[in-house]
Phi, psi and omega in degrees: 000335188288321184296312176304321178295324180294327180287316183286321181308316181293334180278351180265001180299148176290126180288149180283152177289144178295144183255124178285135180247309187196161170236148182207173180048054180275122178226146180238135178211177188047055184279128178228180180297323187253337184209166175205166179247131176246134173243142182207167171240128176252129179262134181229160173241132171262113183273005182276160183265028175214153179274167179219172175232131177261130186245329184202145172233142177211089189224152173255137181249128176244148168239128179047046176072004179251126179302122181270316183178182182232146178228127180223109189226133163268125186215151173237099186229127177273136180250110189287151177290139178044051182214166174268149176205161188247131177246112178286137183235138172238122185240130175269119187266149172266108187298319182302308178294324181297318181295319182295313181287327179298320175292323175292321180295329177289335184263345184249144172273350181221142178232148176272118181251126182230133176240123180232140176155229177205155179228150176248114184239150175191191184210139175052038173083004178250115186243152179220145179273135185235137174288150175238127176213084184241139181223141176207160174256128187245126172282140178234156180222095180268340184249000000 
């Protein structure tokens, strides 16, 4: 009875959080009076000793506590163990808040970015929904 427990216990370890590294290739299109679309690539690092699969994202993005927009994506992305990976993101922007935060971003060297929502991660076709509540201060250089 001891041997099966030794096999099961290592697989029950709590996984480490994915580490945000950088964002790049930011583009804005379909600009209208009330909304626009932002596309970007987010680079992450998986510190875990096992690979994962990202299946779905449903998050709100805030800048300086103001809602910037919402992202809801069905995605099939393999996350390598102990490796870097890129998540393509498409965010529907709220133009009213974008203009308000754009002026703040021009006057501040750092902005507070917060992502709240949920993601669906799994392995071998078995997925579970996990909450996301991530916050960071990002330096910006617009000039």
